[in-house]
KOLROVEX-754020 format. One record per residue (C-alpha): chain; residue number from 1; x, y, z. Coordinates in steps of 0.001 Angstrom, whole numbers. Layout:
PT   chaine   num        c1        c2        c3
PT        A   NUM         X         Y         Z
...
REM end
This chain:
PT   chaine   num        c1        c2        c3
PT        A     1      5233     34014     46702
PT        A     2      4138     30571     46683
PT        A     3      1069     30665     43954
PT        A     4      1709     33043     40740
PT        A     5      1394     32783     36616
PT        A     6      4714     32855     34868
PT        A     7      5109     33238     31273
PT        A     8      7812     31903     28678
PT        A     9      8584     32487     25118
PT        A    10     10451     30670     22033
PT        A    11     10852     31297     18587
PT        A    12     11945     28567     15796
PT        A    13     14807     27810     13752
PT        A    14     13258     30424     10723
PT        A    15     12800     33728     13077
PT        A    16     15389     36128     12058
PT        A    17     17478     36512     14984
PT        A    18     17846     33096     14768
PT        A    19     18753     32386     11593
PT        A    20     21967     34898     12242
PT        A    21     22717     32642     15594
PT        A    22     22649     29711     13289
PT        A    23     24929     31542     10798
PT        A    24     27427     32896     13256
PT        A    25     27843     29558     14972
PT        A    26     27915     27751     12012
PT        A    27     31660     29799     10650
PT        A    28     32414     29598     14624
PT        A    29     32175     25309     14233
PT        A    30     33784     25671     10792
PT        A    31     37110     27505     12923
PT        A    32     36884     25087     15120
PT        A    33     36589     22346     13024
PT        A    34     40421     23661     11523
PT        A    35     41658     23762     14642
PT        A    36     40445     20402     16262
PT        A    37     41884     18625     12823
PT        A    38     45410     20819     13387
PT        A    39     45379     20627     16527
PT        A    40     45331     23784     18028
PT        A    41     44684     24701     21586
PT        A    42     42850     28296     22828
PT        A    43     45689     29894     25071
PT        A    44     49212     30350     24773
PT        A    45     50324     27988     27677
PT        A    46     53877     29600     26888
PT        A    47     56279     31771     24184
PT        A    48     56183     30343     21014
PT        A    49     52982     28285     21509
PT        A    50     50629     28492     18200
PT        A    51     47034     29146     19586
PT        A    52     43821     28296     18471
PT        A    53     41388     31099     16432
PT        A    54     39494     33366     17912
PT        A    55     36006     34258     16801
PT        A    56     33191     37079     17797
PT        A    57     30647     36730     14543
PT        A    58     27947     38341     14211
PT        A    59     25317     38345     11382
PT        A    60     22456     40860     10177
PT        A    61     19734     39316      7647
PT        A    62     17195     42119      5749
PT        A    63     15068     41627      3155
PT        A    64     17412     39611       329
PT        A    65     20919     40347      2433
PT        A    66     22998     38800      4716
PT        A    67     25712     40468      6199
PT        A    68     28507     38779      8444
PT        A    69     30983     40483     10182
PT        A    70     32966     40067     13111
PT        A    71     35918     40359     14738
PT        A    72     37983     36625     13429
PT        A    73     41236     36028     13720
PT        A    74     42351     31963     12194
PT        A    75     44414     30135      9805
PT        A    76     41317     28727      8676
PT        A    77     39871     29091      5369
PT        A    78     36012     29555      6086
PT        A    79     33540     29830      2736
PT        A    80     31327     31711      4260
PT        A    81     28926     31836      1508
PT        A    82     28485     28150      1457
PT        A    83     27691     28367      5385
PT        A    84     25047     31179      4607
PT        A    85     23533     29120      2109
PT        A    86     23116     26195      3844
PT        A    87     21835     27420      6677
PT        A    88     19521     29232      5143
PT        A    89     18254     25765      2782
PT        A    90     18634     23290      6432
PT        A    91     16032     26157      8070
PT        A    92     13787     26437      4880
PT        A    93     14072     29580      3093
PT        A    94     14255     27951      -621
PT        A    95     11406     29809     -2286
PT        A    96     10141     33184     -2800
PT        A    97      6620     31872     -1391
PT        A    98      8505     32390      2474
PT        A    99      9988     35935      1353
PT        A   100     13399     35269      1459
PT        A   101     15756     32479      -933
PT        A   102     18982     31391      -534
PT        A   103     19440     31362     -4085
PT        A   104     18859     34914     -5085
PT        A   105     19971     36742     -1691
PT        A   106     22808     39278     -1703
PT        A   107     26284     37891       713
PT        A   108     28320     40518      2402
PT        A   109     31619     39416      3961
PT        A   110     32956     42172      6818
PT        A   111     34984     40004      8874
PT        A   112     37885     42169     10559
PT        A   113     40514     40576     13241
PT        A   114     40396     40600     16604
PT        A   115     41865     43587     18501
PT        A   116     45499     42710     20249
PT        A   117     44787     45016     22736
PT        A   118     41844     41997     23607
PT        A   119     44058     38978     22685
PT        A   120     47148     39733     25270
PT        A   121     44773     39277     27955
PT        A   122     43059     36325     26451
PT        A   123     46446     34242     25849
PT        A   124     47107     33802     29518
PT        A   125     44304     32141     30343
PT        A   126     42554     35477     31647
PT        A   127     38777     36916     30634
PT        A   128     38486     38521     27276
PT        A   129     36395     40849     28763
PT        A   130     34392     41875     31953
PT        A   131     30996     40728     32706
PT        A   132     28281     39286     34906
PT        A   133     27079     35781     33935
PT        A   134     23991     33361     35637
PT        A   135     23309     29678     35754
PT        A   136     19948     28413     37097
PT        A   137     18733     24584     37434
PT        A   138     15640     23839     39339
PT        A   139     13290     20947     39877
PT        A   140     10199     21570     38318
PT        A   141     11186     19547     34776
PT        A   142     13144     15915     33942
PT        A   143     15642     18190     32666
PT        A   144     16310     20478     35666
PT        A   145     14617     23508     33859
PT        A   146     11975     25500     34006
PT        A   147      8764     24734     33415
PT        A   148      7011     27686     30892
PT        A   149     10484     27724     29011
PT        A   150     10780     24205     28464
PT        A   151      7000     24409     27179
PT        A   152      7410     27059     24397
PT        A   153     10205     25397     23342
PT        A   154      8904     22564     22882
PT        A   155      5980     23917     20868
PT        A   156      8296     25429     18532
PT        A   157     10083     22319     18029
PT        A   158      6969     20980     17509
PT        A   159      6239     23129     14475
PT        A   160      9412     22173     12392
PT        A   161      8816     18524     13164
PT        A   162      5130     18847     11089
PT        A   163      6437     21103      8294
PT        A   164      9413     19172      7544
PT        A   165      7755     15765      7869
PT        A   166      4564     17930      5465
PT        A   167      2319     16438      8247
PT        A   168      1554     20676      8089
PT        A   169      2286     21551      4833
PT        A   170      1111     25262      4619
PT        A   171      3545     26507      7605
PT        A   172      6606     28681      7118
PT        A   173      9609     28530      8728
PT        A   174      9047     31675     11299
PT        A   175      7271     30811     13811
PT        A   176      6698     31591     17565
PT        A   177      5260     30821     20857
PT        A   178      4397     31743     24168
PT        A   179      3078     29369     27316
PT        A   180      2005     30824     30608
PT        A   181      2093     28107     33494
PT        A   182       207     28983     37415
PT        A   183      2342     27983     39595
PT        A   184      1089     26916     43298
PT        A   185      3364     26292     46527
PT        A   186      6442     26979     43775
PT        A   187      5041     23765     41290
PT        A   188      3926     24398     38033
PT        A   189       223     23306     38155
PT        A   190     -1510     24155     35330
PT        A   191     -1214     25845     31992
PT        A   192     -3598     28984     31695
PT        A   193     -2745     30482     28174
PT        A   194      -950     29478     25154
PT        A   195       135     31641     22442
PT        A   196      1146     29915     18957
PT        A   197      2269     32293     15744
PT        A   198      3736     30534     12574
PT        A   199      3995     31829      9342
PT        A   200      1741     30055      6611
PT        A   201       844     30054      3019
PT        A   202     -2310     31959      1343
PT        A   203     -3866     28132       935
PT        A   204     -5522     28781      4323
PT        A   205     -6277     32238      4297
PT        A   206    -10251     32929      3938
PT        A   207    -11823     36532      4169
PT        A   208    -13851     37326      6962
PT        A   209    -15568     40347      6561
PT        A   210    -13404     43328      6454
PT        A   211    -10322     40534      7819
PT        A   212     -8437     37946      5800
PT        A   213     -8066     35531      8284
PT        A   214     -6907     31793      9025
PT        A   215     -9370     29083      7995
PT        A   216    -10597     27769     11180
PT        A   217     -9928     24050     10061
PT        A   218     -6112     25319      9944
PT        A   219     -6519     26574     13544
PT        A   220     -7942     23504     14585
PT        A   221     -5193     21368     13003
PT        A   222     -2335     23634     14561
PT        A   223     -3558     23271     17834
PT        A   224     -4178     19647     17710
PT        A   225     -1178     18374     16315
PT        A   226       782     21306     17643
PT        A   227      -554     22403     20814
PT        A   228     -1870     19322     21979
PT        A   229      1214     17437     21048
PT        A   230      3725     19369     22558
PT        A   231      2230     20425     26015
PT        A   232      1509     17735     29324
PT        A   233     -2525     16907     29328
PT        A   234     -2532     16574     32818
PT        A   235     -1249     20454     32818
PT        A   236     -3567     21366     29788
PT        A   237     -6807     19926     31616
PT        A   238     -9304     22712     32268
PT        A   239     -7417     24567     29353
PT        A   240    -10766     26761     27056
PT        A   241     -8815     26534     23969
PT        A   242    -11207     28671     22474
PT        A   243    -10776     31293     25021
PT        A   244     -7167     30654     26336
PT        A   245     -4882     29327     23306
PT        A   246     -4176     32236     20643
PT        A   247     -3153     30854     16672
PT        A   248     -1994     33891     14854
PT        A   249     -3676     36307     16971
PT        A   250     -3634     38958     14185
PT        A   251     -5649     36513     12096
PT        A   252     -2825     35806      9806
PT        A   253       930     35346      9306
PT        A   254      1521     35085      5720
PT        A   255      4789     37756      5538
PT        A   256      7236     36589      7852
PT        A   257     11111     35750      8069
PT        A   258     13871     38306      7047
PT        A   259     10531     39513      4682
PT        A   260      9000     41313      7734
PT        A   261     11632     42267     10097
PT        A   262     15247     42649     10464
PT        A   263     17706     39779     12100
PT        A   264     20458     40154     14215
PT        A   265     23242     37508     16055
PT        A   266     22515     37738     19839
PT        A   267     19067     39297     20252
PT        A   268     17435     36125     22062
PT        A   269     18855     35647     24946
PT        A   270     16328     35094     27417
PT        A   271     14743     32809     24514
PT        A   272     18288     31155     24848
PT        A   273     18624     30798     28597
PT        A   274     16303     30130     31096
PT        A   275     13122     32406     29877
PT        A   276     13579     34998     32309
PT        A   277     12862     33084     35280
PT        A   278     16235     34516     36626
PT        A   279     18557     37540     35788
PT        A   280     20918     37770     32818
PT        A   281     23922     39419     32000
PT        A   282     23885     40889     29287
PT        A   283     26200     39037     27039
PT        A   284     25133     37059     24100
PT        A   285     26301     33666     22849
PT        A   286     26327     32660     19664
PT        A   287     28919     33076     17406
PT        A   288     31746     33688     20470
PT        A   289     34400     30919     20243
PT        A   290     34796     29720     24057
PT        A   291     37724     31492     25411
PT        A   292     34987     33862     25638
PT        A   293     33438     33767     29214
PT        A   294     30021     35374     27843
PT        A   295     29507     32071     26527
PT        A   296     32145     29781     28472
PT        A   297     31243     30981     31497
PT        A   298     27347     31127     31406
PT        A   299     27700     27448     30173
PT        A   300     29608     26500     33448
PT        A   301     27503     28431     35855
PT        A   302     24637     26444     34353
PT        A   303     26788     23376     34950
PT        A   304     27223     24014     38270
PT        A   305     23571     24787     39180
PT        A   306     22620     21908     37522
PT        A   307     24192     19516     39716
PT        A   308     23634     21102     42890
PT        A   309     19902     20374     42229
PT        A   310     20933     17306     40541
PT        A   311     22870     16459     43701
PT        A   312     19852     17570     46348
PT        A   313     21345     20400     47642
PT        A   314     18981     22520     46591
PT        A   315     15701     22541     44405
PT        A   316     16527     25944     42682
PT        A   317     19361     27143     42624
PT        A   318     20910     31015     40745
PT        A   319     24964     31303     40545
PT        A   320     26657     34528     39490
PT        A   321     29849     34647     38359
PT        A   322     31634     37821     37368
PT        A   323     35039     38325     35748
PT        A   324     37575     41416     34358
PT        A   325     39533     41384     31076
PT        A   326     42272     40012     31602
PT        A   327     42022     38257     35047
PT        A   328     41652     34351     35379
PT        A   329     39865     33926     38406
PT        A   330     36043     35208     38853
PT        A   331     36149     38377     40700
PT        A   332     32609     36613     42680
PT        A   333     30947     33702     43547
PT        A   334     27088     34309     44190
PT        A   335     24129     32040     44829
PT        A   336     20382     32042     45879
PT        A   337     18665     28671     46970
PT        A   338     15633     30541     47125
PT        A   339     15352     28825     50785
PT        A   340     15362     25540     49031
PT        A   341     19232     24680     50211
PT        A   342     19809     21593     52731
PT        A   343     23109     23056     54042
PT        A   344     23705     26727     54329
PT        A   345     24464     28471     51306
PT        A   346     27801     29482     52363
PT        A   347     28528     26025     52461
PT        A   348     27728     25755     48836
PT        A   349     29508     28646     47451
PT        A   350     32596     27057     49226
PT        A   351     31695     23872     47364
PT        A   352     31582     26156     43801
PT        A   353     34962     27385     44543
PT        A   354     36649     24474     45246
PT        A   355     38991     23332     42490
PT        A   356     39095     19416     42846
PT        A   357     34880     19304     42060
PT        A   358     35216     23183     39211
PT        A   359     37484     25295     37660
PT        A   360     36374     28455     37118
PT        A   361     39195     30361     35343
PT        A   362     38341     31008     32074
PT        A   363     41282     28314     30244
PT        A   364     40144     26098     33335
PT        A   365     36110     26081     32022
PT        A   366     36992     25428     28324
PT        A   367     39157     22105     30053
PT        A   368     36530     20977     32199
PT        A   369     33661     21435     29681
PT        A   370     36104     20105     26883
PT        A   371     34654     23154     24993
PT        A   372     37406     23296     22199
PT        A   373     35245     21547     19524
PT        A   374     32246     22257     16627
PT        A   375     29363     21821     18733
PT        A   376     27757     25438     18386
PT        A   377     25648     25482     15621
PT        A   378     23150     22666     17181
PT        A   379     22444     25604     20156
PT        A   380     21580     27986     17709
PT        A   381     17311     27537     18035
PT        A   382     15696     25904     21072
PT        A   383     17922     27123     23434
PT        A   384     20957     26635     25032
PT        A   385     20249     24753     27961
PT        A   386     18077     21673     29280
PT        A   387     18184     20009     25857
PT        A   388     20604     17501     23644
PT        A   389     21510     17374     20351
PT        A   390     21491     14387     17503
PT        A   391     20983     12334     20882
PT        A   392     24313     13649     22332
PT        A   393     24399     15323     25523
PT        A   394     26041     18875     25470
PT        A   395     28746     19290     28271
PT        A   396     27245     21897     30495
PT        A   397     24208     19101     30953
PT        A   398     26112     16698     32314
PT        A   399     25840     15612     35753
PT        A   400     28776     13724     36224
PT        A   401     29759     16125     39799
PT        A   402     27011     14707     41552
PT        A   403     28937     11871     43415
PT        A   404     31711     14414     44570
PT        A   405     29426     16988     45651
PT        A   406     27704     14712     47987
PT        A   407     30471     13408     49667
PT        A   408     31905     16746     50422
PT        A   409     28688     17916     51595
PT        A   410     28079     15186     53731
PT        A   411     24940     14706     52251
REM end
């Protein structure tokens, strides 16, 4: 289909699910920091070798309560309580006006150890579970991500920025966005709908008939300082901001965050990946160490797809890898370039499976992308792909295989 509209969404770091992702990845990073300091590696390469930690951390948050659990095996001592409180402070849940306060919330630690049945399959370099993982890249944005998701992330990042700088001081930590993009000949040409919702204080609420609503001046300020400041002006041309830009469509958003909804780790998997533009394997990322292919193989699939598109072998590239528990090599490798490849897809699959270019075993992925480091807390909001953290490129976002791919493909 050449002409169509497509919608993606994003949520800010104050959304309850994203709070949980941040806490779970905060625990993971603390463990990996210990392993990094001790020189521990993720796998036992031979009998007697000390291997690194194993972490599958899950967090649940509700009104006044945080529960941290999961399966973790490590020699590290982790101050879970401190990690939870630090995450809440950084996100902005620091007072009763937002319905959740790091000073008064209860924190429950129910962490257990990883199953030895799983461990023996991972120690030898195999996958810790069966699963399918997808990766994607396309040429419609500079960082080779789908435009609707890219724009949705830009909006919630801007909410965070104007709130932190107090440029819009009445905003709370919880926010959401949704952007609809019109495509013509498979190219994004226009933004047709924008939805933004952000928690706010009562100072910008007024009574309008039987309803309480956000004041018009506040709505206009959000459109000017968030929407127009985040999205490409050329794609906003012709957008009717009164009709097609929805700011807090219910009228107000006073009750947000964990006060309004429970949060769970790994529940925003479409936000974390490609905005629904491609299939999803089902496994979440946050809280899982890189020995788990749910996370590492998804990162590898993005890395491979991005290098294929960056090398000019295709304009779009969807990859699927599948794994079996205890088995190192992927069960299958599937590719779909949507008819945009310059060489046959069968030839691209051969390049993907070429061990001189890519290593696709669980241990090979960890080594190829150098994943055994505390870098994951930064992925907890605004997506895992198509972005940097504190000016540093995530290893799965590098395009360091372009030259080799071109050479081997004869392009």
